[in-house]
C-alpha positions in Angstrom: 5.7 21.2 -6.5 8.7 22.7 -4.8 10.6 20.9 -2.0 9.3 23.6 0.5 5.7 22.9 -0.5 6.2 19.2 -0.2 7.7 19.6 3.3 4.7 21.7 4.3 2.3 18.9 3.2 4.4 16.2 4.8 4.5 18.1 8.1 0.7 18.6 8.1 -1.0 15.9 10.2 -4.1 16.2 8.1 -2.2 14.8 5.2 -1.3 11.7 7.1 -4.8 11.3 8.6 -6.2 11.4 5.1 -3.6 9.0 3.7 -4.2 6.5 6.4 -7.9 6.9 5.9 -7.5 6.1 2.2 -5.4 3.1 3.0 -8.2 1.8 5.3 -10.8 2.2 2.5 -9.4 -0.9 1.0 -12.1 -3.5 1.4 -14.3 -1.1 3.3 -17.4 -2.8 2.0 -16.2 -6.2 3.2 -18.8 -8.1 5.3 -17.8 -8.4 9.0 -16.1 -11.8 8.6 -12.5 -11.0 9.4 -11.2 -13.5 12.0 -10.7 -10.9 14.7 -14.0 -10.2 16.5 -16.5 -10.8 13.7 -18.9 -11.8 16.5 -18.7 -8.4 18.1 -19.3 -6.7 14.8 -22.3 -8.7 13.9 -24.0 -8.0 17.2 -23.6 -4.3 16.4 -25.0 -4.9 12.9 -28.0 -6.9 14.3 -29.0 -4.0 16.5 -28.6 -1.5 13.6 -30.6 -3.7 11.2 -33.3 -4.2 13.7 -33.7 -0.4 14.2 -34.2 -0.3 10.5 -36.5 -3.3 10.0 -38.3 -3.8 13.4 -38.3 -0.8 15.8 -36.5 2.5 15.6 -36.7 3.1 19.4 -33.1 3.7 20.4 -33.8 2.7 24.0 -34.8 -0.9 23.0 -32.0 -2.4 21.0 -32.4 -6.0 19.9 -30.3 -8.8 18.5 -31.2 -12.0 16.7 -30.0 -14.8 18.9 -32.6 -14.7 21.7 -34.6 -17.6 20.3 -38.4 -17.1 20.4 -38.0 -13.9 22.5 -38.1 -10.3 21.1 -34.3 -10.0 21.3 -34.5 -6.8 23.2 -31.6 -6.7 25.6 -29.2 -4.4 27.4 -26.0 -3.2 25.8 -23.9 -0.1 25.4 -26.0 2.9 24.5 -26.4 2.2 20.8 -25.6 5.6 19.3 -23.1 4.0 16.9 -25.7 1.4 15.8 -28.2 4.2 15.4 -25.9 6.1 13.1 -25.8 3.0 10.8 -29.6 3.0 11.0 -29.7 6.7 9.9 -27.5 6.0 7.0 -29.8 3.2 6.1 -32.8 5.5 5.9 -31.1 7.3 3.1 -29.3 4.5 1.2 -31.0 1.3 2.3 -29.4 -1.1 4.9 -25.9 -2.3 4.5 -23.4 -3.3 7.2 -20.4 -1.5 5.8 -21.8 1.9 6.8 -20.6 1.1 10.2 -17.0 0.7 8.9 -17.2 4.1 7.2 -18.7 5.8 10.2 -16.1 4.5 12.6 -13.3 5.4 10.2 -14.6 8.9 9.8 -15.1 9.6 13.6 -11.8 7.9 14.5 -9.9 10.0 12.0 -11.5 13.1 13.4 -10.6 11.8 16.8 -6.9 11.6 15.9 -7.0 15.2 14.6 -8.3 16.3 17.9 -5.7 14.1 19.7 -3.1 16.1 17.7 -4.8 19.5 18.6 -5.0 18.5 22.3 -1.3 17.5 22.5 -0.3 20.6 20.6 -1.6 22.7 23.5 0.9 21.2 26.0 3.8 19.7 24.0 6.0 20.7 21.1 4.7 20.1 17.6 7.0 17.2 16.9 5.6 15.3 20.0 2.0 15.9 19.0 2.7 15.0 15.3 4.7 11.8 16.0 2.2 10.7 18.7 -0.6 11.0 16.1 1.4 9.0 13.5 2.0 6.3 16.1 -1.7 6.2 17.0 -2.6 6.0 13.3 -0.4 2.9 12.8 -1.2 1.3 16.2 -3.9 -1.2 16.9 -6.3 1.5 15.9 -5.3 1.0 12.3 -7.6 -2.0 11.8 -10.1 -1.4 14.6 -11.0 2.1 13.5 -12.7 0.5 10.5 -14.4 -2.3 12.3 -18.1 -2.2 13.0 -17.4 -1.8 16.7 -17.8 1.3 19.1 -14.4 1.1 20.7 -12.3 3.6 18.7 -15.5 5.5 18.0 -16.1 6.1 21.7 -12.4 6.7 22.4 -12.4 9.4 19.7 -15.5 11.1 21.1 -13.9 11.2 24.6 -10.7 12.6 23.1 -12.7 15.4 21.4 -14.5 16.0 24.7 -11.1 16.2 26.5 -10.0 18.9 24.0 -13.1 21.0 24.7 -13.2 20.2 28.4 -9.6 21.5 28.9 -10.5 24.5 26.8 -13.2 25.3 29.2 -11.1 24.8 32.3 -8.5 27.1 30.7 -11.1 29.8 30.1 -11.6 29.7 26.4 -15.1 30.5 25.0 -16.5 29.0 28.1 -20.2 28.2 27.2 -19.5 26.7 23.8 -16.6 24.6 25.0 -18.6 23.4 28.0 -21.5 22.4 25.8 -19.2 20.5 23.3 -17.5 18.8 26.3 -20.9 17.6 27.6 -22.2 16.3 24.2 -19.0 14.5 23.1 -18.2 13.3 26.6 -21.8 12.0 27.2 -22.0 10.0 23.9 -18.4 8.8 24.3 -18.9 7.3 27.8 -22.4 6.0 26.9 -21.0 4.3 23.8 -18.2 2.5 25.7 -18.0 2.8 29.4 -14.3 1.9 29.9 -13.2 5.1 28.1 -14.3 7.0 31.2 -10.8 6.1 32.7 -9.4 9.2 30.8 -11.4 11.5 33.1 -8.6 11.0 35.7 -6.6 13.5 33.7 -9.0 16.3 34.6 -7.6 16.0 38.2 -4.5 17.9 36.9 -6.7 20.9 36.2 -9.2 20.4 39.1 -6.5 20.3 41.8 -4.4 23.0 40.1 -4.8 26.7 40.5 -7.4 28.7 38.6 -11.1 29.8 38.7 -12.9 27.7 41.3 -16.4 28.7 40.1 -15.4 27.4 36.6 -14.2 24.1 38.2 -17.4 23.7 40.2 -19.5 24.2 37.1 -17.3 21.7 35.2 -17.7 19.1 38.1 -21.4 19.7 38.0 -21.7 19.1 34.3 -19.5 16.0 34.6 -21.8 14.8 37.3 -24.7 15.0 35.0 -22.8 12.9 32.4 -22.0 10.4 35.2 -25.6 10.3 36.3 -27.0 9.7 32.9 -24.4 7.0 32.3 -25.1 5.3 35.6 -28.8 5.3 34.8 -28.2 3.6 31.4 -25.8 0.9 32.5 -26.9 0.2 36.1 -30.7 0.8 35.9 -31.9 0.6 32.3 -29.7 -2.2 31.1 -30.7 -4.5 34.0 -34.3 -3.5 33.5 -34.2 -4.6 29.8 -32.6 -7.9 30.7 -35.2 -8.6 33.4 -38.1 -7.4 31.4 -37.3 -9.2 28.1 -35.5 -12.2 29.5 -32.3 -12.2 27.6 -28.8 -11.4 28.9 -26.1 -10.4 26.3 -24.0 -7.5 27.5 -20.8 -8.1 29.6 -20.9 -5.8 32.7 -17.7 -6.9 34.2 -17.1 -9.0 37.3 -16.9 -8.3 41.0 -13.7 -6.5 41.7 -12.2 -9.3 43.8 -12.8 -12.0 41.2 -11.6 -9.7 38.4 -8.4 -8.8 40.3 -7.6 -12.5 41.0 -8.1 -13.4 37.3 -6.0 -10.4 36.2 -3.1 -11.7 38.4 -3.6 -15.2 37.0 -3.6 -14.1 33.4 -1.1 -11.3 33.8 1.2 -12.5 30.9 -1.8 -12.4 28.5 -2.8 -9.0 29.7 0.7 -7.5 29.4 0.9 -9.0 25.9 -1.8 -6.6 24.8 0.4 -3.7 25.8 3.8 -4.6 24.4 2.8 -6.7 21.4 -0.7 -5.7 20.3 -1.1 -2.0 21.1 1.8 -0.3 19.4 4.0 -3.3 18.7 7.6 -3.9 19.7 9.3 -0.8 18.2 6.6 1.5 19.5 6.7 -0.1 23.0 10.5 0.2 23.1 10.1 3.9 22.5 7.5 4.1 25.2 9.9 2.5 27.8 12.6 4.9 26.6 10.2 7.8 26.9 9.3 6.9 30.5 12.9 6.5 31.5 13.9 9.8 30.0 10.9 11.6 31.6 11.9 10.3 35.0 15.6 11.2 34.5 14.8 14.7 33.2 12.0 15.1 35.8 9.5 15.9 33.1 6.5 15.3 35.3 3.8 16.0 32.7 4.8 12.8 30.9 5.3 10.3 33.7 2.5 11.6 35.9 0.1 11.5 32.9 1.1 8.0 32.2 1.0 6.9 35.8 -2.4 8.2 36.7 -3.8 7.0 33.4 -2.4 3.6 34.0 -3.8 3.5 37.5 -7.2 4.5 36.3 -7.2 2.1 33.4 -6.1 -0.7 35.8 -9.5 -0.5 37.4 -11.0 -1.4 34.0 -8.6 -4.3 33.8 -9.4 -5.5 37.3 -13.1 -5.2 36.6 -12.8 -7.2 33.4 -10.4 -9.9 34.6 -10.0 -12.9 32.3 -12.2 -11.2 29.7 -9.6 -8.4 29.3 -6.8 -11.0 28.9 -8.5 -12.8 26.0 -10.1 -9.8 24.2 -7.3 -7.7 22.7 -9.6 -4.8 21.7 -10.1 -4.0 25.4 -6.7 -2.2 25.3 -7.8 0.2 22.6 -8.8 3.2 24.8 -5.3 3.2 26.5 -3.3 3.4 23.2 -3.4 7.2 22.9 -1.6 7.5 26.2 1.0 5.0 25.0 1.4 6.8 21.7 2.1 10.1 23.6 4.8 8.6 25.8 6.4 6.8 22.9 6.4 10.0 20.9 8.0 11.8 23.8 10.8 9.2 23.8 11.4 9.7 20.1 11.5 13.5 20.5 14.5 13.1 22.7 16.5 11.5 19.9 18.5 14.3 18.1 19.3 12.4 14.9 16.5 13.3 12.5 17.3 10.4 10.2 17.0 8.0 13.1 13.7 9.5 14.1 12.3 9.0 10.6 13.6 5.4 10.6 11.9 4.7 13.9 8.6 6.2 12.8 8.8 4.3 9.5 9.5 1.1 11.4 6.6 1.7 13.8 4.2 2.3 10.8 5.4 -0.7 8.8 5.3 -3.1 11.8 1.8 -1.9 12.8 0.3 -2.0 9.3 1.8 -5.3 8.1 0.7 -7.0 11.3 -2.8 -5.9 10.8 -3.2 -6.1 7.0 -4.6 -9.7 7.1 -7.6 -8.1 8.8 -8.5 -6.4 5.6 -8.9 -9.7 3.6 -11.8 -12.1 4.0 -10.9 -15.8 3.5 -12.9 -17.5 0.7 -14.3 -20.1 3.1 -15.6 -17.4 5.4 -17.4 -15.6 2.6 -19.5 -18.7 1.8 -21.6 -17.9 4.9 -23.0 -14.9 2.9 -25.0 -17.3 0.7 -26.9 -18.7 3.7 -29.6 -16.1 3.6 -30.5 -16.8 0.0 -30.4 -20.5 0.6 -32.8 -20.2 3.5 -35.0 -17.9 1.5 -35.6 -20.7 -1.0 -37.1 -23.0 1.6 -38.4 -20.7 4.4 -39.9 -17.4 5.4 -37.9 -14.5 7.1 -39.8 -15.0 10.3 -39.1 -18.7 10.6 -37.0 -19.5 13.7 -33.8 -21.5 13.2 -30.9 -22.9 15.2 -27.3 -22.9 14.0 -24.4 -25.0 15.3 -22.1 -22.0 15.6 -21.4 -22.4 19.3 -21.6 -19.0 20.9 -20.9 -17.1 17.7 -23.8 -14.9 16.5 -22.1 -14.2 13.1 -23.9 -16.9 11.0 -27.3 -15.9 12.4 -26.7 -12.3 11.2 -25.9 -13.5 7.7 -28.8 -15.9 7.8 -31.0 -12.8 8.4 -33.1 -14.9 10.7 -33.8 -15.1 14.4 -33.3 -18.1 16.6 -30.7 -19.9 18.6 -27.0 -20.7 18.4 -25.5 -23.8 20.1 -22.8 -26.4 19.6 -23.2 -29.9 18.1 -23.6 -31.7 21.4 -26.8 -29.8 22.2 -28.3 -30.8 18.8 -27.9 -34.4 19.8 -29.8 -33.8 23.0 -33.4 -34.9 22.4 -34.8 -32.7 25.2 -33.0 -29.7 23.8 -34.5 -30.3 20.4 -37.9 -30.9 21.9 -37.7 -27.5 23.7 -36.6 -25.9 20.4 -39.6 -27.3 18.6 -42.0 -26.2 21.3 -40.6 -22.7 21.1 -41.2 -22.6 17.3 -37.9 -23.6 15.8 -38.4 -24.9 12.3 -34.9 -25.5 10.8 -31.5 -26.7 11.9 -28.5 -25.2 10.1 -25.3 -27.3 10.3 -22.2 -25.4 9.3 -19.5 -27.7 8.0 -16.4 -25.5 7.9 -16.5 -22.0 9.2 -18.0 -21.4 12.7 -19.1 -25.1 13.0 -18.3 -28.7 12.1 -20.4 -31.3 10.3 -22.6 -33.7 12.3 -25.3 -36.1 11.2 -28.9 -35.7 12.4 -32.0 -37.9 11.8 -34.1 -35.3 10.1 -35.1 -34.5 6.5 -32.3 -32.7 4.7 -33.5 -29.7 2.6 -30.2 -28.2 1.6 -26.7 -29.8 1.5 -23.6 -28.3 0.0 -19.9 -28.1 0.8 -20.3 -25.5 3.5 -23.6 -26.1 5.2 -26.7 -28.1 5.3 -30.2 -27.4 6.5 -32.5 -29.9 8.3 -36.3 -29.6 8.4 -37.4 -29.6 12.1 -41.1 -29.0 11.5 
C-alpha cells in the first residue's frame, strides 16, 4: 500500500467509524452487569424479553418487578426493545442483541453527523468532530442496552434529511425520511427533541415559505404523536395496570431549584464526563475563538442548543445531576465546538497530538465498562439455581433495593426491596398474600446478607434462597 493510499484511508471517516466499532465489539456478548447503569439496561431487556415470551404488542411493554401485577407500565416508546425482540424471533432471545443494535445505529448516526457537518463546515471540522464524538462518552454508551445514543443517532439522521428538505433537495423523500427518523428518535428518548431548536435557523431565515409551512406541519404531527404517547398513553398504562416505573421529570420550579443546588454535579457531566478534559479545553477554546472571529454559526449553534438543553436539565433536576447518561444527547454539539477550536490550530502535528490525547483519554476512562467483575457474574447462576427448586411463574422477592438487575437474571417476576423490609412482618405477610413463594438474599453484589427465620433451600457464597410457602 502506497503512502497516498494510506492517507486516503486514514482521512476517510468510515475507516474510523469501523475501527471504533470493532474496538467496541470486545465483550459485546457480555451480560448487562457493568457497574454503570446495569439497572437501566436490564429494564430494557425485561421489556424485550417479555415481547418475546409473553405478549408482542408494542403498545403494552412490561417489566418484571411489579410483583403480582402484569408488569405492564409506561415507558419510552419501546422501538429499541422491539428490535431486540425481532432479532430474537430469528435467533432466539439473548440480551446482547441490544448492544449490537445500539452499536450499529450509533455508528450510522456518527456517519450522518459527519455528513451533516460537511454541508456547513470545512472537512477537517466535520472529520475531527466525528472523531471526538467517537471517543466521547458515546464510546461506551453506544454499546449499552439503552436507547440514549440510539435515539440521538436517529435524531441526527432526521436532522440531516430535515435540513436537506428545507434546502430544497429531493423534497418528498427527504421530508419522509425526516419524519420517520425524527418520530422514532423522539419517541425513543424524549430529551433528544432539544435539537429541534436548530431548525429555527432555517425557519426564520430566507427561503421558500410554503416549504417551511409543510415542514412545520410535519413536525407538528411528530410532536402530536409524541405528546399522545408520553402524556396520554403512558399515564393511561400506569393508571390501568397499577405500576409506575418511568421517570417523567419534575415540575419546572422544583427541577430548577434542584439544578441550582446540584450545579457542581451537573457541570461535572459536561467538563469531565462528556468529552473529558482535553476535549472540553478545546471546546472552551473554540467558543472563545468563534466570538473573537465573529463566527456566528458556531457560537449561536452552541448557545441556542445549550438554552434548549437547559430546559431538559431543569425538568430533570437532581436526577440529571446523578445520572451521567443524561448528558449524552448534547455531546454532538460539544464535539462540533471542540473540533472548531482544533481547526484554528495551524500546527498539524499539534492537531494530531490533541486528537490522539482526546481519544486516549476518552477510551481509557471508559474501558473498565467493557469488563464484568467476577463477583458480578455470579448473579447469572441465579436462574438455574431457582429452576432447581421452583417454576418460572413462581413469584419471588429479592433484597436488591431498587435494582431490577437480579430479577432479570433470575428470569422471574416479583418484588425488589431492601433488607429492612424483609424484617417487617406485615410486609412479608402482604407478600405471601400476593403469591410470593421465595425470598432471595444476595450476599455480595446488589445486596448484603441477612438472617431470616425461614427454611433455607439454597445457600452459597453469593446468595441464598428461603422458602416462603
